[in-house]
DRENDO-1510 file (C-alpha; in Angstrom, 1 decimal, always signed):
<recs>
REC; n; res; u; v; w
REC; 1; UNK; -8.6; +4.7; -19.0 .
REC; 2; UNK; -6.1; +4.4; -15.7 .
REC; 3; UNK; -3.6; +2.6; -15.4 .
REC; 4; UNK; -4.0; +2.0; -11.5 .
REC; 5; UNK; -0.9; +0.3; -10.5 .
REC; 6; UNK; +2.9; +0.1; -12.2 .
REC; 7; UNK; +3.3; -3.2; -14.2 .
REC; 8; UNK; +0.7; -4.9; -16.2 .
REC; 9; UNK; -2.1; -2.7; -15.6 .
REC; 10; UNK; +0.2; -0.1; -16.9 .
REC; 11; UNK; +1.1; -2.1; -20.1 .
REC; 12; UNK; -2.8; -3.4; -20.4 .
REC; 13; UNK; -3.8; +0.0; -20.8 .
REC; 14; UNK; -1.4; +0.7; -22.9 .
REC; 15; UNK; -2.5; -1.9; -25.4 .
REC; 16; UNK; -5.8; -0.2; -25.5 .
REC; 17; UNK; -6.9; +1.2; -28.9 .
REC; 18; UNK; -9.8; +3.6; -27.4 .
REC; 19; UNK; -9.7; +6.8; -28.0 .
REC; 20; UNK; -9.6; +7.5; -24.6 .
REC; 21; UNK; -7.5; +10.1; -21.8 .
REC; 22; UNK; -4.9; +7.8; -20.8 .
REC; 23; UNK; -3.3; +7.8; -17.0 .
REC; 24; UNK; -0.9; +5.7; -15.2 .
REC; 25; UNK; -0.7; +5.9; -11.6 .
REC; 26; UNK; +3.1; +5.3; -9.6 .
REC; 27; UNK; +2.8; +4.0; -6.2 .
REC; 28; UNK; +6.8; +3.4; -5.6 .
REC; 29; UNK; +9.9; +4.7; -6.3 .
REC; 30; UNK; +11.6; +3.7; -9.5 .
REC; 31; UNK; +14.6; +2.2; -8.0 .
REC; 32; UNK; +12.1; -0.4; -5.9 .
REC; 33; UNK; +10.3; -1.2; -9.0 .
REC; 34; UNK; +13.5; -1.6; -11.7 .
REC; 35; UNK; +16.0; -1.7; -9.3 .
REC; 36; UNK; +19.2; +0.4; -9.3 .
REC; 37; UNK; +21.2; -1.5; -12.1 .
REC; 38; UNK; +18.5; -0.8; -14.6 .
REC; 39; UNK; +20.2; -1.1; -18.2 .
REC; 40; UNK; +18.6; +0.9; -21.6 .
REC; 41; UNK; +16.8; -1.9; -22.6 .
REC; 42; UNK; +14.3; -1.9; -19.8 .
REC; 43; UNK; +14.3; +2.2; -20.0 .
REC; 44; UNK; +13.4; +1.5; -23.4 .
REC; 45; UNK; +10.5; -1.3; -23.3 .
REC; 46; UNK; +8.9; +0.6; -20.3 .
REC; 47; UNK; +9.2; +3.9; -22.4 .
REC; 48; UNK; +7.0; +2.6; -25.2 .
REC; 49; UNK; +4.1; +1.7; -22.7 .
REC; 50; UNK; +4.8; +5.2; -20.8 .
REC; 51; UNK; +4.4; +7.5; -24.2 .
REC; 52; UNK; +1.2; +6.5; -24.6 .
REC; 53; UNK; +0.1; +8.3; -21.5 .
REC; 54; UNK; -1.6; +11.9; -21.3 .
REC; 55; UNK; -0.8; +12.1; -18.0 .
REC; 56; UNK; +1.8; +10.2; -15.7 .
REC; 57; UNK; +0.8; +10.9; -12.0 .
REC; 58; UNK; +3.0; +9.9; -8.9 .
REC; 59; UNK; +1.7; +9.6; -5.0 .
REC; 60; UNK; +4.5; +11.8; -4.0 .
REC; 61; UNK; +7.9; +14.3; -4.9 .
REC; 62; UNK; +10.4; +11.7; -4.6 .
REC; 63; UNK; +7.9; +9.1; -6.7 .
REC; 64; UNK; +7.7; +11.3; -9.6 .
REC; 65; UNK; +10.9; +12.5; -9.2 .
REC; 66; UNK; +12.6; +9.1; -9.7 .
REC; 67; UNK; +10.1; +8.3; -12.9 .
REC; 68; UNK; +11.3; +11.7; -14.1 .
REC; 69; UNK; +15.2; +11.1; -13.6 .
REC; 70; UNK; +15.0; +7.3; -15.3 .
REC; 71; UNK; +12.6; +8.5; -18.3 .
REC; 72; UNK; +12.7; +12.2; -18.6 .
REC; 73; UNK; +9.1; +12.5; -19.3 .
REC; 74; UNK; +7.6; +15.9; -19.0 .
REC; 75; UNK; +3.9; +14.7; -18.5 .
REC; 76; UNK; +4.5; +13.9; -14.6 .
REC; 77; UNK; +2.4; +15.3; -11.9 .
REC; 78; UNK; +2.1; +14.7; -7.7 .
REC; 79; UNK; -1.2; +14.2; -6.7 .
REC; 80; UNK; -1.6; +13.4; -2.8 .
REC; 81; UNK; -3.9; +11.6; -0.6 .
REC; 82; UNK; -7.1; +13.6; -1.5 .
REC; 83; UNK; -7.9; +13.1; +2.3 .
REC; 84; UNK; -8.1; +16.6; +4.4 .
REC; 85; UNK; -5.8; +15.5; +7.7 .
REC; 86; UNK; -7.1; +18.5; +9.5 .
REC; 87; UNK; -10.6; +18.0; +9.1 .
REC; 88; UNK; -10.4; +14.8; +10.8 .
REC; 89; UNK; -8.3; +15.6; +13.6 .
REC; 90; UNK; -10.4; +18.3; +14.2 .
REC; 91; UNK; -13.5; +16.0; +14.4 .
REC; 92; UNK; -11.6; +13.8; +16.7 .
REC; 93; UNK; -11.4; +16.7; +19.1 .
REC; 94; UNK; -15.4; +17.0; +19.6 .
REC; 95; UNK; -15.7; +13.6; +20.2 .
REC; 96; UNK; -18.2; +12.7; +23.5 .
REC; 97; UNK; -16.8; +8.6; +23.5 .
REC; 98; UNK; -14.8; +7.7; +26.4 .
REC; 99; UNK; -12.5; +5.9; +23.7 .
REC; 100; UNK; -9.8; +4.7; +26.6 .
REC; 101; UNK; -12.3; +1.7; +27.3 .
REC; 102; UNK; -11.8; +0.1; +23.9 .
REC; 103; UNK; -8.9; -1.8; +22.3 .
REC; 104; UNK; -8.0; +0.1; +19.0 .
REC; 105; UNK; -8.3; -2.3; +15.4 .
REC; 106; UNK; -6.2; -1.6; +12.8 .
REC; 107; UNK; -7.3; -3.3; +9.4 .
REC; 108; UNK; -4.2; -3.5; +6.5 .
REC; 109; UNK; -5.3; -4.4; +3.0 .
REC; 110; UNK; -1.9; -4.5; +0.7 .
REC; 111; UNK; +0.6; -6.7; -1.0 .
REC; 112; UNK; +3.0; -8.1; +1.5 .
REC; 113; UNK; +6.0; -7.1; +0.3 .
REC; 114; UNK; +9.2; -5.3; +1.5 .
REC; 115; UNK; +7.8; -1.8; -0.2 .
REC; 116; UNK; +5.1; -1.9; +2.3 .
REC; 117; UNK; +7.2; -2.1; +5.6 .
REC; 118; UNK; +5.1; -4.7; +7.6 .
REC; 119; UNK; +8.4; -5.9; +9.3 .
REC; 120; UNK; +8.7; -2.5; +10.9 .
REC; 121; UNK; +4.9; -2.0; +11.1 .
REC; 122; UNK; +5.8; -5.5; +13.3 .
REC; 123; UNK; +8.2; -3.6; +15.3 .
REC; 124; UNK; +6.0; -0.8; +16.2 .
REC; 125; UNK; +3.4; -3.3; +17.8 .
REC; 126; UNK; +5.6; -5.0; +19.3 .
REC; 127; UNK; +7.2; -1.9; +20.9 .
REC; 128; UNK; +3.8; -0.5; +21.6 .
REC; 129; UNK; +2.9; -4.1; +23.1 .
REC; 130; UNK; +5.7; -4.0; +25.6 .
REC; 131; UNK; +5.3; +0.0; +26.8 .
REC; 132; UNK; +1.6; -1.5; +27.8 .
REC; 133; UNK; -0.7; -0.4; +25.0 .
REC; 134; UNK; -3.3; -2.8; +23.7 .
REC; 135; UNK; -3.9; -2.8; +20.2 .
REC; 136; UNK; -5.4; -5.5; +17.2 .
REC; 137; UNK; -3.7; -5.4; +13.6 .
REC; 138; UNK; -6.1; -7.4; +11.2 .
REC; 139; UNK; -3.7; -7.6; +7.8 .
REC; 140; UNK; -5.2; -8.6; +4.9 .
REC; 141; UNK; -3.3; -9.2; +1.4 .
REC; 142; UNK; -0.7; -11.6; +0.1 .
REC; 143; UNK; +2.5; -11.8; -1.1 .
REC; 144; UNK; +6.3; -12.8; -1.2 .
REC; 145; UNK; +6.4; -11.9; +2.5 .
REC; 146; UNK; +3.6; -13.6; +4.0 .
REC; 147; UNK; +5.1; -16.9; +5.6 .
REC; 148; UNK; +8.4; -14.9; +7.1 .
REC; 149; UNK; +5.6; -12.5; +8.8 .
REC; 150; UNK; +3.7; -15.1; +10.0 .
REC; 151; UNK; +7.1; -16.5; +11.8 .
REC; 152; UNK; +7.5; -12.9; +12.8 .
REC; 153; UNK; +3.8; -12.7; +14.6 .
REC; 154; UNK; +4.9; -16.0; +16.1 .
REC; 155; UNK; +8.3; -15.0; +17.4 .
REC; 156; UNK; +7.3; -11.7; +18.5 .
REC; 157; UNK; +4.4; -13.3; +20.4 .
REC; 158; UNK; +1.9; -11.3; +18.3 .
REC; 159; UNK; -0.2; -13.4; +17.6 .
REC; 160; UNK; -3.0; -12.2; +20.0 .
REC; 161; UNK; -2.4; -9.0; +18.3 .
REC; 162; UNK; -1.5; -9.8; +14.8 .
REC; 163; UNK; -3.7; -11.2; +12.2 .
REC; 164; UNK; -2.6; -12.2; +9.3 .
REC; 165; UNK; -5.7; -13.3; +6.6 .
REC; 166; UNK; -5.0; -13.6; +2.8 .
REC; 167; UNK; -6.2; -11.6; -0.1 .
REC; 168; UNK; -8.8; -15.1; -1.9 .
REC; 169; UNK; -10.9; -15.3; +0.7 .
REC; 170; UNK; -14.8; -14.8; +0.2 .
REC; 171; UNK; -16.3; -12.0; +1.5 .
REC; 172; UNK; -18.7; -13.2; +3.9 .
REC; 173; UNK; -15.8; -15.5; +5.1 .
REC; 174; UNK; -13.5; -12.6; +5.4 .
REC; 175; UNK; -16.6; -10.4; +7.7 .
REC; 176; UNK; -17.0; -13.6; +9.6 .
REC; 177; UNK; -13.3; -13.7; +10.3 .
REC; 178; UNK; -12.9; -10.2; +11.3 .
REC; 179; UNK; -15.8; -10.2; +13.6 .
REC; 180; UNK; -14.4; -12.9; +15.6 .
REC; 181; UNK; -11.0; -11.3; +15.8 .
REC; 182; UNK; -13.0; -7.5; +16.9 .
REC; 183; UNK; -15.2; -9.3; +19.1 .
REC; 184; UNK; -12.3; -11.8; +21.5 .
</recs>
């Protein structure tokens, strides 16, 4: 059983009484998860959940270290993204498609929260647009920054470059909206 995210998924799997191997997956630095002034009661409460896991896996050395420093568990290890970047770069060099005539499209899928860095993404898109680059970004997701990001998209003049969709659209409606963005 895999709790593929901190918080309620980790708690949910920790209550399982199945005779299975349990794995907790860590995605963020623990200071972002609990704050810098986390107290002993929170550590005790969270430790009761994590002690039920056979393995605790973090997505980076920094994420693993922050967890080990806070909870002092020894069954924590790092597992990087399984995508082999060198293969992708090698295949990219062997294309006969003239990419100069296409506008690049990027799709993000995730929570609209501070940790995800969407504000930085908008700044990069704005700077690239000022330098003459053309691109479109489709952002799928919801979160506490949704309204702030909508305002930033308008303020930065990116409404023709960045499209912010929620997370609860039916799949066919989402596909229809993506087609509309990609072919306009």
